[in-house]
VOPA-33296 format. One line per field, with one value per residue (C-alpha): residue number from 1; y, x, z; residue in three letters. Coordinates in Angstrom, 1 decimal. Last residue first. Layout:
<pamars>
k: c(NUM,...)
c2: c(Y,...)
c1: c(X,...)
c3: c(Z,...)
r: c(ALA,...)
</pamars>
This chain:
<pamars>
k: c(298,297,296,295,294,293,292,291,290,289,288,287,286,285,284,283,282,281,280,279,278,277,276,275,274,273,272,271,270,269,268,267,266,265,264,263,262,261,260,259,258,257,256,255,254,253,252,251,250,249,248,247,246,245,244,243,242,241,240,239,238,237,236,235,234,233,232,231,230,229,228,227,226,225,224,223,222,221,220,219,218,217,216,215,214,213,212,211,210,209,208,207,206,205,204,203,202,201,200,199,198,197,196,195,194,193,192,191,190,189,188,187,186,185,184,183,182,181,180,179,178,177,176,175,174,173,172,171,170,169,168,167,166,165,164,163,162,161,160,159,158,157,156,155,154,153,152,151,150,149,148,147,146,145,144,143,142,141,140,139,138,137,136,135,134,133,132,131,130,129,128,127,126,125,124,123,122,121,120,119,118,117,116,115,114,113,112,111,110,109,108,107,106,105,104,103,102,101,100,99,98,97,96,95,94,93,92,91,90,89,88,87,86,85,84,83,82,81,80,79,78,77,76,75,74,73,72,71,70,69,68,67,66,65,64,63,62,61,60,59,58,57,56,55,54,53,52,51,50,49,48,47,46,45,44,43,42,41,40,39,38,37,36,35,34,33,32,31,30,29,28,27,26,25,24,23,22,21,20,19,18,17,16,15,14,13,12,11,10,9,8,7,6,5,4,3,2,1)
c2: c(0.9,-2.3,-0.6,-0.5,-3.6,-3.2,-5.1,-5.6,-5.0,-6.2,-6.6,-8.3,-5.6,-2.5,-3.8,-1.0,-0.3,-1.2,0.0,-1.7,-2.5,-6.0,-5.2,-9.0,-10.8,-10.0,-11.0,-8.0,-5.8,-2.3,-0.6,2.6,5.0,6.3,6.7,4.2,1.5,2.5,2.4,-0.4,-2.6,-2.0,-2.7,-6.0,-7.1,-6.2,-7.9,-11.1,-11.2,-10.6,-13.4,-15.8,-15.0,-18.4,-17.6,-20.7,-22.3,-19.3,-18.4,-16.5,-14.0,-11.1,-12.6,-9.7,-8.4,-11.9,-13.1,-10.6,-12.7,-12.3,-9.5,-8.1,-9.6,-6.4,-3.5,-0.7,1.9,4.8,8.3,11.3,14.7,16.3,13.5,10.8,7.4,4.9,1.9,-0.9,-2.8,-6.4,-6.6,-9.9,-11.5,-12.0,-10.1,-6.7,-4.1,-0.9,2.2,3.7,7.0,8.4,12.1,13.9,17.6,18.9,16.6,14.2,10.8,8.2,9.5,7.1,6.3,2.6,1.7,1.7,0.1,1.4,-0.8,0.4,-0.1,-2.7,-5.3,-4.5,-5.1,-8.3,-9.5,-9.1,-11.1,-14.0,-14.5,-13.6,-15.8,-18.6,-18.8,-21.9,-22.1,-21.4,-18.0,-17.2,-16.9,-13.9,-12.0,-12.8,-11.4,-8.3,-7.6,-8.2,-5.8,-3.1,-3.2,-2.9,0.1,-0.4,2.8,2.8,3.6,0.1,-1.5,-5.2,-5.3,-8.0,-11.8,-13.3,-16.0,-13.5,-11.4,-12.8,-10.4,-8.9,-7.1,-9.1,-11.7,-9.6,-10.2,-13.9,-14.7,-13.3,-10.1,-7.7,-4.7,-4.3,-0.9,-0.2,3.4,5.4,3.2,4.8,2.5,-0.6,1.1,2.1,3.4,1.3,-1.3,-1.4,-2.7,-5.5,-6.2,-6.5,-9.0,-11.2,-14.4,-17.3,-19.3,-21.3,-22.5,-19.9,-22.1,-25.1,-23.7,-25.7,-26.1,-22.4,-22.1,-18.6,-18.1,-15.2,-13.1,-14.1,-10.9,-7.4,-5.5,-1.8,-0.1,3.7,5.8,9.4,12.4,13.6,10.6,7.5,4.6,1.2,-1.7,-5.1,-8.3,-11.8,-12.8,-15.3,-17.1,-19.0,-22.2,-23.3,-27.0,-27.7,-24.1,-24.7,-21.6,-21.6,-19.3,-20.3,-18.4,-15.2,-11.8,-11.1,-8.8,-11.0,-14.2,-13.0,-14.0,-17.4,-18.2,-17.2,-19.3,-22.4,-22.3,-20.9,-21.8,-23.4,-21.1,-22.0,-25.7,-25.3,-22.7,-25.0,-23.1,-21.0,-19.1,-16.5,-14.1,-14.4,-11.3,-8.6,-4.9,-2.7,1.1,3.9,7.6,10.4,14.0,13.2,9.4,8.5,4.8,3.4,0.6,-2.7)
c1: c(11.6,9.8,7.7,3.9,2.5,1.2,-2.0,-3.5,-7.0,-9.4,-8.1,-4.9,-2.7,-4.5,-4.5,-6.3,-4.4,-4.9,-2.6,-0.8,-0.5,0.6,4.3,4.9,1.6,-2.0,-4.2,-6.2,-6.1,-4.7,-5.5,-3.6,-5.7,-3.8,-7.0,-6.2,-8.5,-10.1,-13.8,-13.7,-11.8,-14.3,-17.3,-15.9,-15.0,-18.4,-20.1,-18.1,-18.9,-22.6,-22.5,-21.0,-23.0,-22.1,-18.3,-16.6,-15.9,-14.0,-14.9,-12.8,-15.2,-12.8,-10.4,-8.1,-7.6,-8.5,-5.0,-3.8,-5.3,-8.0,-10.3,-13.4,-11.6,-10.6,-10.8,-8.8,-9.0,-6.5,-6.7,-4.5,-6.1,-4.7,-6.0,-8.5,-9.0,-11.8,-12.7,-14.5,-17.2,-18.4,-22.0,-23.4,-19.9,-17.7,-20.5,-20.9,-18.3,-20.4,-18.4,-17.3,-15.5,-12.1,-11.0,-7.7,-7.4,-7.4,-10.1,-12.7,-13.0,-15.7,-17.8,-20.7,-21.9,-22.0,-23.0,-21.2,-21.7,-19.8,-18.3,-16.2,-18.8,-16.7,-19.4,-19.4,-15.6,-16.0,-18.7,-16.5,-13.3,-14.2,-17.9,-17.8,-14.8,-16.3,-19.5,-21.5,-24.7,-28.4,-28.6,-25.0,-26.1,-28.3,-25.5,-23.2,-25.7,-26.4,-22.6,-22.2,-25.0,-23.7,-20.1,-17.9,-16.1,-14.1,-13.4,-10.0,-8.7,-8.4,-6.8,-6.6,-10.2,-10.7,-11.0,-11.0,-8.8,-6.7,-6.1,-6.7,-6.4,-9.1,-9.6,-6.5,-8.7,-11.2,-10.1,-9.2,-12.4,-14.7,-16.4,-15.9,-13.8,-12.9,-11.9,-10.1,-9.8,-7.7,-4.7,-2.3,-2.9,-1.8,1.5,2.3,5.8,6.5,8.3,5.5,3.1,5.7,5.8,2.0,2.2,4.9,2.9,1.5,-1.1,-3.9,-5.3,-4.7,-2.6,-4.9,-8.0,-11.1,-9.3,-9.6,-8.8,-7.7,-4.4,-3.1,-5.1,-6.4,-5.9,-6.8,-8.4,-7.7,-6.0,-6.2,-3.8,-5.2,-3.0,-2.5,-3.7,-1.5,-3.2,-2.0,-2.9,-3.1,-1.8,-2.5,-0.4,-1.0,0.9,-1.5,0.1,0.8,1.3,-2.2,-2.4,0.7,2.8,5.0,3.2,4.8,7.9,6.0,6.9,3.4,3.7,5.1,3.5,-0.1,-0.7,0.9,-1.4,-4.5,-3.3,-2.9,-6.5,-8.8,-12.4,-12.6,-10.3,-9.3,-8.1,-7.2,-4.5,-2.9,-2.2,0.8,1.4,4.0,3.3,1.2,0.8,2.0,2.2,1.6,2.0,-0.2,0.7,-1.8,-1.0,-1.5,-1.5,2.0,2.9,5.3,7.5,5.7)
c3: c(-24.3,-25.2,-27.8,-27.8,-29.5,-33.0,-34.0,-37.5,-38.8,-41.5,-45.0,-46.0,-47.6,-46.2,-42.6,-40.8,-37.5,-33.9,-31.2,-28.3,-24.7,-23.4,-23.5,-23.8,-23.0,-23.9,-21.0,-19.7,-22.8,-22.8,-26.1,-26.9,-29.0,-32.0,-34.0,-36.8,-35.4,-32.1,-32.9,-35.4,-32.9,-30.1,-32.3,-33.5,-30.0,-28.6,-31.5,-31.1,-27.4,-28.0,-30.5,-28.0,-24.9,-23.4,-23.6,-22.2,-25.6,-27.0,-30.6,-33.1,-34.7,-34.0,-36.5,-37.5,-33.9,-32.6,-33.5,-30.8,-28.0,-25.3,-26.5,-24.7,-21.8,-20.1,-22.5,-20.9,-23.6,-24.0,-25.4,-26.1,-26.8,-23.7,-21.5,-22.2,-20.5,-21.4,-19.3,-21.1,-19.3,-19.0,-17.8,-19.2,-19.3,-22.4,-24.2,-22.6,-23.4,-22.6,-21.9,-18.6,-18.1,-17.1,-17.7,-17.1,-17.8,-14.3,-13.0,-14.4,-12.8,-12.8,-15.7,-16.0,-19.6,-19.2,-15.6,-12.3,-8.9,-5.9,-3.1,-0.1,2.6,4.4,3.8,0.1,-0.1,2.0,-0.5,-3.6,-3.3,-0.9,-1.5,-5.2,-5.8,-3.7,-5.9,-4.9,-7.1,-6.5,-4.7,-5.6,-9.2,-8.5,-6.8,-9.8,-12.3,-10.1,-9.9,-13.6,-14.4,-12.0,-13.3,-10.2,-8.8,-5.6,-3.6,-2.1,1.4,2.7,-0.4,0.2,1.4,4.1,3.9,7.3,9.0,10.9,7.8,4.3,1.4,-0.8,-4.1,-5.2,-6.7,-8.7,-12.4,-12.3,-10.5,-13.2,-12.2,-15.1,-16.0,-12.3,-11.2,-8.0,-6.8,-4.3,-3.8,-1.4,1.5,-0.5,-1.3,-4.9,-5.7,-8.8,-6.7,-4.1,-6.8,-7.5,-3.7,-3.7,-6.6,-5.0,-5.8,-3.7,-5.5,-3.8,-7.2,-9.9,-12.2,-11.4,-12.9,-11.6,-8.2,-7.4,-3.7,-2.9,-1.0,-3.2,-5.6,-9.1,-11.0,-9.8,-12.7,-13.3,-10.4,-9.8,-7.9,-7.8,-6.7,-10.3,-12.4,-12.0,-13.7,-12.6,-14.9,-13.2,-14.7,-15.9,-18.9,-21.6,-24.3,-26.5,-27.9,-31.4,-32.4,-33.8,-35.1,-37.2,-38.2,-35.1,-32.6,-29.3,-30.4,-29.7,-31.0,-32.4,-35.4,-38.1,-36.6,-36.9,-40.5,-39.9,-37.0,-39.0,-42.0,-39.8,-38.7,-36.0,-35.4,-32.0,-29.9,-26.4,-26.4,-30.1,-29.2,-26.6,-23.4,-22.2,-19.0,-19.6,-16.8,-13.6,-11.4,-13.6,-12.8,-15.8,-15.8,-17.1,-16.6,-16.9,-18.0,-21.7,-21.9,-20.8,-21.0,-18.4,-19.9,-20.4)
r: c(ASP,GLU,PRO,VAL,PHE,GLU,TRP,ARG,TYR,GLY,GLY,ASN,ASP,ALA,ASP,THR,PHE,VAL,ARG,GLY,GLY,SER,THR,PHE,ASN,PHE,HIS,ALA,PRO,PHE,ILE,ILE,THR,GLY,THR,ASP,ALA,VAL,GLU,ALA,LEU,MET,LYS,THR,ARG,ALA,ASP,ILE,SER,MET,GLN,LEU,LEU,PRO,GLU,PHE,PRO,MET,ARG,MET,ASP,PRO,ARG,PHE,VAL,GLN,VAL,PRO,HIS,HIS,ILE,VAL,ASP,GLY,VAL,PHE,SER,ALA,THR,GLU,GLY,LYS,SER,GLU,LEU,ARG,ILE,ILE,ILE,SER,GLY,PRO,THR,HIS,GLY,ALA,GLY,ASP,GLU,ILE,TRP,LEU,LYS,ILE,GLY,GLU,SER,ASP,TYR,ILE,VAL,ASP,GLY,PRO,ASP,VAL,LEU,ASP,LEU,GLN,GLY,ALA,SER,ALA,VAL,PRO,VAL,VAL,SER,GLU,ASP,PHE,ALA,PRO,ASN,PRO,LEU,THR,LYS,THR,GLU,GLU,LEU,GLN,TRP,GLU,TYR,ASP,LYS,ARG,PRO,PHE,LEU,TYR,ARG,ALA,ASN,PRO,PHE,THR,PRO,VAL,TRP,ARG,GLY,GLN,ARG,GLN,ILE,THR,ASN,TRP,GLY,VAL,HIS,ASP,TYR,HIS,MET,HIS,THR,CYS,LEU,VAL,MET,THR,VAL,ASN,GLU,ARG,GLU,VAL,GLY,ILE,SER,ASN,LEU,ARG,SER,LEU,PHE,ASP,THR,ASP,ILE,VAL,ASP,SER,PRO,ILE,PHE,ASP,PRO,ARG,GLN,LYS,ASP,ASN,GLY,HIS,GLY,THR,ASP,VAL,LEU,ILE,VAL,GLU,ASP,HIS,ALA,LYS,ILE,VAL,TYR,THR,HIS,TRP,SER,PHE,ASN,CYS,ARG,SER,GLU,ALA,VAL,SER,GLY,ASN,LEU,HIS,PRO,ASP,PRO,VAL,TRP,PRO,GLN,ALA,ARG,GLN,ILE,ASP,GLU,ASP,ASP,VAL,ASN,ALA,PHE,LEU,HIS,LEU,PHE,PRO,MET,THR,LEU,GLY,ASP,ILE,GLU,TYR,VAL,LYS,GLU,VAL,VAL,ALA,ASP,GLY,ILE,ARG,GLN,PRO,PRO,MET)
</pamars>
Protein backbone atom coordinates (compact mmCIF):
# COMPACT_ATOMS: atom_id res chain seq x y z
CA UNK A 1 0.00 0.00 0.00
CA UNK A 2 1.44 3.39 -0.90
CA UNK A 3 1.31 5.98 1.91
CA UNK A 4 -2.20 7.36 2.36
CA UNK A 5 -2.60 10.99 3.39
CA UNK A 6 -5.56 11.74 5.66
CA UNK A 7 -5.41 15.52 5.93
CA UNK A 8 -2.17 16.24 7.78
CA UNK A 9 -1.71 12.61 8.89
CA UNK A 10 -0.02 9.86 6.89
CA UNK A 11 -0.89 6.16 7.11
CA UNK A 12 1.52 3.44 5.97
CA UNK A 13 1.25 -0.35 6.05
CA UNK A 14 4.05 -2.60 7.28
CA UNK A 15 3.32 -6.26 6.68
CA UNK A 16 4.37 -9.15 8.87
CA UNK A 17 2.88 -12.11 6.95
CA UNK A 18 1.59 -11.58 3.42
CA UNK A 19 -0.27 -13.86 1.03
CA UNK A 20 -1.32 -16.67 3.37
CA UNK A 21 -4.27 -18.51 1.81
CA UNK A 22 -6.93 -20.72 3.39
CA UNK A 23 -9.94 -22.53 1.92
CA UNK A 24 -12.97 -20.25 1.81
CA UNK A 25 -15.27 -22.91 3.23
CA UNK A 26 -12.88 -23.45 6.12
CA UNK A 27 -13.58 -19.89 7.30
CA UNK A 28 -17.05 -18.97 6.07
CA UNK A 29 -20.00 -21.30 6.53
CA UNK A 30 -22.69 -19.58 4.47
CA UNK A 31 -21.05 -18.47 1.23
CA UNK A 32 -21.82 -19.71 -2.29
CA UNK A 33 -20.50 -19.50 -5.85
CA UNK A 34 -22.59 -16.42 -6.61
CA UNK A 35 -20.90 -14.51 -3.77
CA UNK A 36 -17.46 -15.37 -5.13
CA UNK A 37 -18.41 -14.35 -8.66
CA UNK A 38 -19.84 -11.04 -7.48
CA UNK A 39 -16.57 -10.14 -5.74
CA UNK A 40 -14.24 -11.12 -8.57
CA UNK A 41 -14.45 -7.84 -10.58
CA UNK A 42 -13.18 -5.75 -7.66
CA UNK A 43 -10.92 -8.16 -5.77
CA UNK A 44 -7.69 -8.68 -7.78
CA UNK A 45 -7.15 -12.19 -6.46
CA UNK A 46 -6.56 -15.29 -8.61
CA UNK A 47 -7.56 -17.39 -5.59
CA UNK A 48 -11.18 -16.34 -6.25
CA UNK A 49 -12.02 -18.49 -9.25
CA UNK A 50 -15.82 -18.54 -9.37
CA UNK A 51 -16.29 -21.69 -7.31
CA UNK A 52 -16.48 -21.40 -3.54
CA UNK A 53 -15.30 -24.98 -3.15
CA UNK A 54 -12.08 -24.16 -5.01
CA UNK A 55 -11.57 -20.55 -3.86
CA UNK A 56 -9.24 -19.52 -1.09
CA UNK A 57 -9.08 -16.49 1.21
CA UNK A 58 -5.88 -14.52 0.67
CA UNK A 59 -4.88 -12.86 3.94
CA UNK A 60 -2.31 -10.41 5.23
CA UNK A 61 -1.17 -9.65 8.76
CA UNK A 62 0.16 -6.14 9.06
CA UNK A 63 0.53 -3.05 11.20
CA UNK A 64 -0.73 0.36 10.20
CA UNK A 65 1.61 3.22 11.07
CA UNK A 66 0.01 6.63 11.62
CA UNK A 67 2.39 9.57 11.44
CA UNK A 68 0.73 12.57 13.08
CA UNK A 69 3.10 15.51 13.57
CA UNK A 70 5.67 14.18 16.07
CA UNK A 71 3.59 11.13 16.98
CA UNK A 72 4.31 7.66 15.58
CA UNK A 73 1.32 5.43 16.26
CA UNK A 74 1.03 1.71 15.51
CA UNK A 75 -2.32 -0.03 15.03
CA UNK A 76 -2.19 -3.79 15.79
CA UNK A 77 1.09 -5.65 16.07
CA UNK A 78 0.65 -9.06 14.45
CA UNK A 79 1.99 -12.35 15.79
CA UNK A 80 5.50 -11.41 16.91
CA UNK A 81 8.67 -13.47 16.65
CA UNK A 82 9.67 -16.47 18.76
CA UNK A 83 6.22 -17.12 20.26
CA UNK A 84 4.86 -20.65 20.49
CA UNK A 85 1.42 -20.82 18.88
CA UNK A 86 0.98 -24.50 17.92
CA UNK A 87 -2.76 -24.06 17.35
CA UNK A 88 -2.00 -21.91 14.27
CA UNK A 89 1.12 -23.19 12.55
CA UNK A 90 1.76 -20.08 10.37
CA UNK A 91 2.34 -18.05 13.55
CA UNK A 92 4.18 -20.69 15.57
CA UNK A 93 7.72 -19.57 16.50
CA UNK A 94 8.04 -17.41 13.40
CA UNK A 95 11.03 -15.25 12.53
CA UNK A 96 10.20 -12.27 10.30
CA UNK A 97 11.92 -9.01 9.39
CA UNK A 98 9.04 -6.93 10.72
CA UNK A 99 11.21 -4.51 12.70
CA UNK A 100 13.48 -3.99 9.69
CA UNK A 101 10.41 -3.17 7.61
CA UNK A 102 9.42 -0.59 10.20
CA UNK A 103 12.94 0.83 9.95
CA UNK A 104 12.57 1.07 6.16
CA UNK A 105 9.81 3.67 6.55
CA UNK A 106 11.79 5.65 9.10
CA UNK A 107 10.38 4.12 12.29
CA UNK A 108 12.77 2.99 15.02
CA UNK A 109 11.51 1.12 18.08
CA UNK A 110 12.42 4.05 20.32
CA UNK A 111 10.46 6.54 18.18
CA UNK A 112 7.06 4.87 18.55
CA UNK A 113 4.88 6.93 20.88
CA UNK A 114 1.64 4.93 20.93
CA UNK A 115 0.55 1.34 20.23
CA UNK A 116 -3.16 0.65 19.69
CA UNK A 117 -4.62 -2.85 19.68
CA UNK A 118 -8.11 -3.13 18.18
CA UNK A 119 -8.63 -6.31 20.20
CA UNK A 120 -6.59 -8.79 22.15
CA UNK A 121 -6.30 -11.89 20.00
CA UNK A 122 -2.76 -13.26 19.77
CA UNK A 123 -2.31 -12.15 16.14
CA UNK A 124 -2.91 -8.49 17.04
CA UNK A 125 -0.67 -8.14 20.09
CA UNK A 126 2.42 -10.17 19.20
CA UNK A 127 4.96 -7.43 18.51
CA UNK A 128 3.98 -5.65 21.72
CA UNK A 129 6.94 -7.49 23.22
CA UNK A 130 10.28 -9.00 22.25
CA UNK A 131 12.50 -11.43 24.07
CA UNK A 132 15.62 -10.12 25.78
CA UNK A 133 17.81 -12.34 27.99
CA UNK A 134 15.00 -14.86 28.37
CA UNK A 135 12.35 -12.28 29.32
CA UNK A 136 9.54 -10.66 27.36
CA UNK A 137 9.88 -6.88 27.42
CA UNK A 138 8.02 -4.07 25.60
CA UNK A 139 9.26 -3.73 22.03
CA UNK A 140 8.61 0.00 22.03
CA UNK A 141 10.14 1.37 25.24
CA UNK A 142 8.83 4.93 24.90
CA UNK A 143 5.27 4.10 23.82
CA UNK A 144 1.98 4.05 25.66
CA UNK A 145 0.09 0.86 24.83
CA UNK A 146 -3.68 1.33 24.57
CA UNK A 147 -5.90 -1.74 24.95
CA UNK A 148 -9.72 -2.00 24.92
CA UNK A 149 -10.82 -2.16 28.54
CA UNK A 150 -13.52 -4.82 27.96
CA UNK A 151 -11.11 -7.08 26.09
CA UNK A 152 -8.43 -6.66 28.71
CA UNK A 153 -10.85 -7.55 31.50
CA UNK A 154 -12.19 -10.51 29.49
CA UNK A 155 -8.68 -11.88 28.91
CA UNK A 156 -7.67 -11.24 32.52
CA UNK A 157 -10.66 -13.25 33.72
CA UNK A 158 -9.93 -16.10 31.31
CA UNK A 159 -6.38 -16.46 32.59
CA UNK A 160 -7.80 -17.51 35.96
CA UNK A 161 -9.04 -20.79 34.51
CA UNK A 162 -7.30 -21.28 31.13
CA UNK A 163 -3.72 -20.98 29.91
CA UNK A 164 -3.26 -17.79 27.90
CA UNK A 165 0.33 -17.52 26.67
CA UNK A 166 -0.44 -14.60 24.36
CA UNK A 167 -1.72 -12.54 27.28
CA UNK A 168 1.18 -13.60 29.50
CA UNK A 169 3.84 -12.87 26.88
CA UNK A 170 2.42 -9.90 24.96
CA UNK A 171 0.30 -7.99 27.47
CA UNK A 172 1.45 -8.67 31.03
CA UNK A 173 5.03 -7.39 30.39
CA UNK A 174 3.57 -4.12 29.09
CA UNK A 175 1.49 -3.73 32.25
CA UNK A 176 4.47 -4.63 34.43
CA UNK A 177 6.52 -1.92 32.72
CA UNK A 178 3.86 0.69 33.52
CA UNK A 179 3.16 1.38 29.83
CA UNK A 180 -0.45 0.16 29.63
CA UNK A 181 -3.56 2.34 29.32
CA UNK A 182 -7.13 1.06 28.98
CA UNK A 183 -9.56 2.81 26.63
CA UNK A 184 -13.31 2.81 26.09
CA UNK A 185 -15.56 3.81 23.19
CA UNK A 186 -15.88 7.59 23.13
CA UNK A 187 -12.34 8.25 24.35
CA UNK A 188 -10.35 10.81 22.38
CA UNK A 189 -6.78 9.53 22.34
CA UNK A 190 -5.12 12.28 20.28
CA UNK A 191 -6.27 15.77 19.33
CA UNK A 192 -3.60 18.21 18.23
CA UNK A 193 -3.04 20.70 15.42
CA UNK A 194 -5.90 19.51 13.26
CA UNK A 195 -5.49 15.74 13.72
CA UNK A 196 -7.91 13.79 15.90
CA UNK A 197 -8.05 10.10 16.87
CA UNK A 198 -10.85 8.56 18.90
CA UNK A 199 -12.31 5.19 19.87
CA UNK A 200 -15.61 3.71 18.69
CA UNK A 201 -17.34 0.49 19.66
CA UNK A 202 -16.71 -2.52 17.40
CA UNK A 203 -17.61 -5.31 19.83
CA UNK A 204 -18.58 -8.65 18.30
CA UNK A 205 -15.46 -10.41 17.05
CA UNK A 206 -14.38 -10.12 20.68
CA UNK A 207 -16.34 -8.69 23.62
CA UNK A 208 -14.40 -5.42 23.55
CA UNK A 209 -13.24 -4.93 19.95
CA UNK A 210 -12.81 -1.28 19.03
CA UNK A 211 -12.65 0.82 15.88
CA UNK A 212 -10.11 3.64 15.73
CA UNK A 213 -11.26 6.74 13.85
CA UNK A 214 -8.93 9.33 12.34
CA UNK A 215 -9.97 12.78 11.10
CA UNK A 216 -7.93 15.64 9.71
CA UNK A 217 -8.95 18.54 7.46
CA UNK A 218 -12.31 16.95 6.71
CA UNK A 219 -10.80 13.63 5.61
CA UNK A 220 -11.50 10.47 7.57
CA UNK A 221 -10.24 6.94 8.07
CA UNK A 222 -11.34 3.96 10.16
CA UNK A 223 -9.06 1.22 11.47
CA UNK A 224 -11.55 -1.58 11.91
CA UNK A 225 -9.44 -4.54 13.08
CA UNK A 226 -11.37 -7.79 12.67
CA UNK A 227 -14.81 -6.24 12.36
CA UNK A 228 -14.41 -7.43 8.76
CA UNK A 229 -12.04 -10.14 7.46
CA UNK A 230 -12.55 -10.34 3.69
CA UNK A 231 -13.92 -8.08 0.92
CA UNK A 232 -16.78 -10.51 0.20
CA UNK A 233 -18.21 -9.52 3.59
CA UNK A 234 -18.74 -5.99 2.28
CA UNK A 235 -21.89 -7.19 0.50
CA UNK A 236 -22.39 -10.25 2.70
CA UNK A 237 -21.93 -8.91 6.25
CA UNK A 238 -23.86 -11.92 7.52
CA UNK A 239 -21.13 -14.35 6.42
CA UNK A 240 -20.35 -16.48 9.46
CA UNK A 241 -16.95 -17.41 10.86
CA UNK A 242 -16.92 -20.51 13.09
CA UNK A 243 -14.61 -19.02 15.72
CA UNK A 244 -16.77 -15.98 16.51
CA UNK A 245 -18.88 -17.02 19.51
CA UNK A 246 -20.67 -13.66 19.60
CA UNK A 247 -21.97 -14.24 16.09
CA UNK A 248 -24.89 -11.83 15.95
CA UNK A 249 -22.90 -9.07 17.65
CA UNK A 250 -20.18 -9.54 15.04
CA UNK A 251 -22.68 -9.29 12.18
CA UNK A 252 -24.31 -6.24 13.75
CA UNK A 253 -20.95 -4.48 14.22
CA UNK A 254 -19.97 -5.14 10.60
CA UNK A 255 -23.35 -4.03 9.26
CA UNK A 256 -23.26 -0.83 11.31
CA UNK A 257 -19.71 0.00 10.26
CA UNK A 258 -20.48 -0.45 6.56
CA UNK A 259 -23.61 1.71 6.77
CA UNK A 260 -21.70 4.50 8.50
CA UNK A 261 -18.82 4.68 6.00
CA UNK A 262 -20.55 3.94 2.69
CA UNK A 263 -20.26 6.78 0.15
CA UNK A 264 -18.50 9.08 2.65
CA UNK A 265 -14.99 8.82 1.19
CA UNK A 266 -13.71 7.35 4.46
CA UNK A 267 -10.76 5.02 3.91
CA UNK A 268 -11.22 1.72 5.73
CA UNK A 269 -8.09 -0.03 6.99
CA UNK A 270 -8.96 -3.68 7.82
CA UNK A 271 -6.51 -5.90 9.65
CA UNK A 272 -6.35 -8.76 7.14
CA UNK A 273 -7.29 -7.56 3.65
CA UNK A 274 -4.43 -8.27 1.26
CA UNK A 275 -3.15 -6.25 -1.71
CA UNK A 276 -3.27 -2.52 -0.88
CA UNK A 277 -5.47 -3.44 2.14
CA UNK A 278 -7.12 -0.03 2.49
CA UNK A 279 -10.22 0.92 0.54
CA UNK A 280 -13.60 2.59 0.39
CA UNK A 281 -17.16 1.32 0.58
CA UNK A 282 -19.79 2.37 -1.96
CA UNK A 283 -23.46 1.66 -2.45
CA UNK A 284 -23.88 -0.98 -5.15
CA UNK A 285 -26.77 0.40 -7.17
CA UNK A 286 -26.77 -2.53 -9.60
CA UNK A 287 -26.81 -5.40 -7.12
CA UNK A 288 -27.94 -3.88 -3.83
CA UNK A 289 -25.88 -3.64 -0.67
CA UNK A 290 -22.31 -2.38 -0.95
CA UNK A 291 -19.14 -2.87 -2.97
CA UNK A 292 -15.47 -2.42 -2.10
CA UNK A 293 -12.82 -0.40 -3.92
CA UNK A 294 -9.16 -0.81 -2.95
CA UNK A 295 -6.96 2.28 -2.79
CA UNK A 296 -4.75 2.40 -5.91
CA UNK A 297 -1.36 0.70 -6.04
CA UNK A 298 0.35 4.03 -6.79
